C-alpha positions in Angstrom: 1.0 -25.5 6.5 1.3 -22.3 8.5 0.6 -18.7 7.3 4.2 -18.0 6.4 4.4 -21.1 4.2 0.9 -20.3 2.7 1.9 -16.9 1.5 5.3 -18.0 0.3 3.7 -20.7 -1.8 1.0 -18.2 -3.0 3.7 -15.8 -4.1 5.4 -18.6 -6.0 2.0 -19.6 -7.6 2.1 -23.0 -6.1 -1.2 -24.7 -5.4 -2.2 -24.7 -1.8 -5.8 -25.7 -1.7 -6.5 -22.6 0.3 -7.6 -19.0 -0.7 -5.4 -16.7 1.4 -7.4 -13.7 2.7 -6.5 -10.4 4.2 -8.9 -7.4 4.1 -6.8 -4.3 4.5 -7.7 -3.6 8.1 -5.7 -0.6 9.0 -7.2 2.5 10.6 -10.2 0.5 11.7 -7.9 -1.5 14.1 -7.9 1.4 16.5 -11.5 0.4 17.3 -10.3 -2.9 18.6 -8.1 -1.3 21.3 -10.2 1.8 21.8 -7.6 4.5 21.0 -8.3 7.7 19.1 -7.1 8.1 15.5 -4.5 10.7 16.5 -3.0 8.4 19.2 -3.1 5.4 16.8 -1.3 7.5 14.2 1.5 8.7 16.5 2.1 6.2 19.2 4.1 3.2 18.0 3.1 1.0 20.9 -0.6 1.6 20.5 -0.5 1.4 16.7 1.4 -1.9 16.8 -1.0 -3.3 19.5 -4.0 -2.5 17.3 -2.5 -4.1 14.2 -1.4 -7.2 16.1 -4.8 -7.7 17.7 -6.5 -7.2 14.4 -4.3 -9.8 12.7 -5.0 -12.3 15.4 -8.6 -11.6 16.1 -9.5 -11.9 12.4 -7.1 -14.7 11.6 -5.5 -12.7 8.7 -3.2 -14.7 6.4 -0.9 -11.7 6.0 -0.8 -8.2 7.4 -0.2 -5.0 5.5 0.9 -2.2 7.8 -0.5 1.0 6.2 -0.9 3.9 8.6 -1.5 6.8 6.2 0.1 8.5 3.2 1.7 11.3 5.2 4.4 9.3 6.9 7.2 10.2 4.4 6.5 13.8 3.7 7.2 14.6 7.3 10.9 14.2 6.6 10.9 17.4 4.5 8.9 19.4 7.0 5.4 19.2 5.5 2.9 20.0 8.2 0.5 17.1 9.0 -2.8 17.3 10.8 -4.4 14.5 12.8 -8.2 14.5 12.6 -10.2 12.7 15.3 -12.0 10.3 12.9 -9.9 10.0 9.7 -6.4 9.4 8.6 -3.7 12.0 9.1 -3.1 14.1 6.0 -1.0 17.2 5.0 -2.1 20.6 6.2 -3.7 21.8 2.9 -3.4 25.4 4.0 0.4 25.1 4.6 1.9 23.3 1.7 5.7 23.0 1.8 6.0 23.8 -1.9 3.8 26.9 -2.4 5.2 27.7 -5.9 7.5 26.2 -8.5 10.5 28.1 -7.0 10.1 26.1 -3.8 11.0 22.8 -5.4 14.5 23.7 -4.3 13.4 22.8 -0.7 13.3 19.1 -1.8 16.8 17.7 -1.3 18.0 14.4 0.2 17.5 14.3 3.9 18.3 11.9 6.7 15.2 9.9 7.4 16.4 9.5 11.0 15.4 13.2 11.6 11.7 12.4 10.7 9.5 11.8 13.7 6.9 10.0 11.7 9.3 7.8 9.8 10.9 6.7 13.1 7.4 6.2 14.5 6.6 3.8 11.6 9.9 1.9 11.9 9.3 1.5 15.6 5.7 0.3 14.9 7.0 -2.3 12.5 9.6 -3.6 15.0 7.0 -4.1 17.6 4.6 -5.9 15.2 7.4 -8.2 13.9 8.6 -9.0 17.4 5.0 -10.0 18.4 3.7 -11.9 15.3 6.5 -11.9 12.8 7.1 -15.6 13.3 3.4 -16.4 12.8 2.2 -14.3 9.9 3.9 -12.5 7.0 4.1 -8.7 7.6 4.3 -6.3 4.7 5.4 -2.7 5.2 4.0 0.2 3.2 6.0 3.0 1.5 4.6 5.8 -0.6 6.4 6.3 -3.9 8.4 9.5 -4.6 5.8 11.1 -6.8 3.2 10.5 -4.1 5.4 12.0 -1.4 6.0 15.0 -3.6 2.3 15.5 -4.1 1.8 15.6 -0.3 4.2 18.6 -0.2 2.9 20.4 -3.3 -0.8 19.3 -3.8 -1.9 16.9 -6.6 -3.4 19.4 -8.9 -0.5 21.8 -8.6 2.0 19.1 -9.1 0.2 17.8 -12.3 0.3 21.3 -13.8 4.0 21.6 -12.9 4.7 18.3 -14.7 3.6 20.1 -17.9 5.1 23.5 -17.1 8.4 22.6 -15.5 8.8 18.8 -15.6 12.6 19.0 -14.8 11.9 20.5 -11.4 9.4 17.8 -10.6 11.7 15.0 -11.8 14.7 16.4 -9.9 12.6 16.6 -6.7 11.5 13.0 -7.2 15.1 11.9 -7.5 16.0 13.6 -4.3 13.1 12.1 -2.5 14.1 8.7 -3.8 17.6 9.0 -2.3 15.9 9.4 1.1 13.3 6.7 0.5 16.0 4.2 -0.5 17.7 4.6 2.9 14.4 4.7 4.7 13.3 1.5 2.9 16.5 -0.3 4.0 15.7 0.6 7.6 12.1 -0.6 7.0 13.4 -3.9 5.7 15.8 -4.3 8.7 12.8 -4.4 11.0 12.3 -8.0 9.9 9.2 -7.5 7.6 8.7 -10.1 4.9 8.3 -7.5 2.1 7.5 -3.9 1.3 4.5 -2.7 -0.6 5.2 0.4 -2.7 2.3 2.7 -3.3 2.5 3.9 -6.9 -0.8 5.8 -6.9 -0.2 7.8 -10.0 0.6 4.8 -12.3 -2.9 4.6 -13.6 -4.8 5.8 -16.6 -7.3 7.7 -14.5 -4.5 10.1 -13.4 -1.7 10.4 -16.0 -0.5 8.9 -19.2 1.7 5.8 -19.1 4.7 7.7 -20.6 4.3 10.6 -18.2 4.4 8.1 -15.3 7.4 6.3 -16.7 9.3 9.6 -17.1 8.4 10.9 -13.6 8.6 7.8 -11.4 9.6 4.7 -13.4 13.3 4.7 -12.9 12.9 5.8 -9.3 10.5 3.0 -8.6 13.1 0.6 -10.0 15.6 1.9 -7.5 13.3 1.3 -4.6 12.3 -2.2 -5.8 15.9 -3.1 -6.3 16.7 -1.8 -2.8 14.0 -4.1 -1.3 15.2 -7.1 -3.3 18.8 -6.5 -2.2 17.6 -6.8 1.4 16.1 -10.2 0.6 12.5 -9.0 0.9 9.4 -9.4 -1.3 8.5 -6.5 -3.6 4.8 -5.7 -3.7 2.8 -2.8 -5.3 -0.4 -1.2 -4.3 -2.3 0.9 -6.7 -6.1 1.6 -6.4 -6.4 3.8 -9.4 -8.5 3.0 -12.4 -6.7 1.5 -15.5 -3.6 0.6 -13.5 -0.4 0.2 -15.6 0.5 -3.4 -14.9 2.8 -3.7 -17.8 4.9 -0.6 -17.1 5.2 -1.3 -13.4 6.2 -4.9 -14.0 8.8 -3.6 -16.4 10.4 -1.3 -13.8 9.8 -3.1 -10.5 9.4 -6.8 -11.3 7.1 -7.2 -8.3 6.1 -10.4 -6.6 2.5 -9.2 -6.1 0.2 -6.4 -7.0 -2.6 -5.1 -4.8 -5.2 -3.4 -6.9 -8.9 -2.3 -7.2 -9.6 -2.0 -10.9 -8.6 -4.1 -14.0 -5.4 -2.9 -15.7 -5.6 -0.5 -18.6 -4.9 -3.3 -21.1 -7.6 -5.7 -19.8 -11.3 -5.5 -20.2 -12.1 -7.3 -16.9 -10.5 -9.2 -14.0 -10.7 -12.5 -15.9 -8.5 -11.1 -18.7 -6.2 -9.7 -16.0 -5.8 -13.2 -14.5 -5.2 -14.7 -18.0 -2.7 -12.1 -19.0 -0.8 -11.5 -15.7 -1.7 -14.3 -13.4 1.4 -16.3 -14.1 3.7 -13.3 -13.7 2.6 -11.7 -10.4 0.4 -12.7 -7.5 -2.8 -10.8 -7.6 -4.2 -9.2 -4.4 -7.7 -7.7 -4.3 -10.0 -6.6 -5.6 -13.2 -6.1 -3.6 -14.3 -2.4 -3.5 -13.9 -1.2 0.1 -16.8 1.2 -0.3 -19.1 -1.8 -0.5 -18.2 -2.5 3.1 -20.4 0.5 3.9 -22.8 0.8 1.0 -24.7 -2.0 -0.7 -26.3 -5.1 0.6 -24.8 -8.1 2.3 -25.7 -10.2 -0.7 -23.8 -7.8 -3.0 -20.7 -8.0 -0.8 -20.8 -11.8 -0.7 -21.3 -11.9 -4.5 -18.3 -9.7 -5.1 -16.0 -11.8 -2.9 -17.1 -15.0 -4.6 -16.8 -13.4 -8.1 -13.2 -12.5 -7.5 -12.4 -16.0 -6.2 -14.0 -17.5 -9.4 -12.2 -15.1 -11.7 -8.8 -15.1 -10.1 -8.5 -18.8 -9.3 -7.0 -20.7 -6.4 -3.3 -20.1 -7.1 -1.4 -16.8 -7.1 -4.3 -14.9 -5.6 -5.0 -13.3 -2.2 -8.6 -12.2 -1.5 -8.6 -8.7 -0.1 -10.2 -5.3 -0.4 -8.7 -3.3 -3.3 -7.7 -0.5 -0.9 -7.9 0.1 2.9 -11.0 -1.2 4.6 -13.1 1.8 5.6 -11.7 3.1 8.9 -15.1 4.1 10.3 -17.1 1.0 9.2 -17.9 -2.0 11.3 -16.1 -5.3 11.0 -19.0 -7.4 9.8 -18.1 -7.5 6.1 -14.5 -8.2 6.8 -15.6 -11.2 8.8 -17.8 -12.3 6.0 -15.0 -12.0 3.4 -12.8 -14.2 5.6 -15.6 -16.8 6.1 -16.1 -17.0 2.3 -12.4 -17.5 1.6 -12.2 -20.2 4.3 -15.1 -22.0 2.8 -13.4 -21.6 -0.7 -16.8 -20.7 -2.1 
């Protein structure tokens, strides 16, 4: 059974006798090829080379191609900065939406005019051409509410959702029009699926009803777009008290990548019992533990998640990106544990 067959069976909840494993090795892959973070974040050839080498060197069972959360906001002209040792992010001193009247700047745009969106599409094409026949490749797209927050700022956007919700919702709708066309192009690169980042669909950030009103229907549009292209729909959400039920209602995902138990489950075991037959579960080892804590604690966490999630419909992974400035030791250990099925 090759890796494509393994992940396909896992997404169908078929027994494979194997625990698929894929720590989210993203920004850290730049270390493998020795390029700087800014180069890795802007040069499609170098970025693809790093991801491919990471997938092969560490024998990953699937690859999630997350670069940073500032890819999409570039399309609307949000300034982005490229630090030497951390992920690219919006220029916080030059937000595109400086006040509520500036929401009018957010209208549907042609994704082809975005340098960063085209960089990401080119990166995916190169990765798929190199390893797409060997290993499932999942693209990563930030949801419309997340993109809007890159242009406005989280705190300001949350206040606007109380003070002038219609402006926020209208802007999300315009962003979704662009994201839908962009997502089609992402699917056309040959990836196996697209992971939608719905960061704000969690109890630690906003109420369930607020998320439904702000992003629910737009997330449905994007998920339907992915399915119409014949690709798998995945969700990533590393917030506390993630809303599994609401997101399943709107997006009907094949899999969910997450860090904390859902809002309606007391622990991961209950999550498995309640949702394990509805979606494939991906996670949920805290990536901070790759830097802090003992080797014994890391090994215990990996084993605990295998025990609680079972050996069908589960992919062992970090619950968010593996720390970009860590070493690879604990990623190696996670993979060894999964291979031993301990």
